[in-house]
C-alpha positions in Angstrom: 129.8 89.7 72.5 127.2 89.0 69.9 127.6 86.7 66.9 126.0 89.3 64.7 128.7 90.5 62.2 126.9 93.9 62.0 127.7 94.6 65.6 131.5 94.2 65.1 133.7 97.2 65.6 134.9 99.1 62.6 138.4 98.1 63.7 137.6 94.6 62.5 138.1 95.8 58.9 141.6 95.4 57.5 143.3 98.7 57.3 141.2 100.4 60.0 143.5 101.2 62.9 143.1 103.6 65.8 143.5 106.8 63.7 140.9 105.8 61.1 138.6 104.5 63.8 138.9 107.9 65.5 137.9 109.7 62.3 135.0 107.3 61.8 133.9 107.9 65.4 133.7 111.6 64.7 131.1 110.7 62.1 129.2 108.5 64.5 130.4 105.3 62.9 131.4 102.7 65.5 130.1 99.4 64.1 129.8 97.6 60.8 126.1 98.3 60.9 126.8 102.1 61.3 128.9 102.0 58.1 126.3 100.0 56.1 123.6 102.5 56.9 125.8 105.6 56.4 124.0 106.9 53.3 124.8 109.9 51.0 123.1 113.2 51.7 121.5 113.2 48.3 121.3 111.0 45.2 121.4 112.1 41.6 119.8 109.7 39.1 122.1 109.8 36.1 120.2 107.2 34.2 117.3 109.5 33.3 118.1 111.6 30.2 116.2 114.8 29.9 115.6 116.4 26.5 117.4 119.8 26.2 114.2 121.5 25.1 112.5 120.7 28.5 115.3 121.9 30.7 114.5 124.5 33.4 116.9 127.1 34.9 118.5 125.9 38.1 117.6 122.2 37.7 120.3 119.5 37.5 119.8 117.1 34.6 121.5 114.6 32.4 121.4 115.4 28.7 122.6 113.6 25.7 123.2 115.2 22.3 125.4 115.6 19.3 128.3 118.0 19.3 127.7 120.7 16.7 130.8 122.9 17.3 133.8 123.0 19.6 136.3 125.9 19.8 138.8 127.3 22.2 138.2 130.9 23.1 141.0 133.1 24.3 140.4 136.1 26.6 141.2 136.7 30.2 141.0 133.0 30.7 141.2 130.3 28.0 138.0 128.3 27.8 136.6 125.5 25.7 133.1 126.2 24.2 131.0 123.4 22.8 127.5 123.5 21.3 125.3 120.4 21.9 122.0 119.6 20.3 119.5 116.7 20.6 116.8 117.8 18.2 114.6 119.4 20.9 117.0 122.3 21.5 120.7 123.1 21.9 122.9 124.4 24.7 126.5 125.6 25.1 128.9 124.3 27.6 132.0 126.2 28.7 134.9 124.4 30.4 137.6 126.7 32.0 139.9 123.9 33.1 140.1 121.3 30.4 142.7 118.9 28.9 143.4 117.5 25.5 141.4 114.4 26.2 138.3 116.4 27.0 138.8 118.5 23.9 139.1 115.4 21.8 135.9 113.8 23.2 134.0 116.9 22.1 134.8 116.5 18.4 132.1 117.6 16.0 129.6 114.8 15.4 130.3 113.0 18.6 127.4 112.0 20.8 128.0 112.8 24.5 126.1 112.4 27.7 
């Protein structure tokens, strides 16, 4: 047996028993090193804010702006509509499943990201 901690079995972690070890093994994770190098499929950089005016259809982006208007629309399904602007453009977001806290965070004049 090696003295290298990375070569230890995943069962050396507290809370990892036979059932969890079996699930990890299905993912190809047998050692501590396997877990350390098990990286996400993709990464989204949420630190870079993109101006609304430079958004392109189909791209994922983080925007920051001021809430201009928020209202609840009733129809086949209740939805929360909010208009956001950052000076370069504006956009409308629509939430179908929302709660009171989300509605409160989208008050007029609030800056959201």
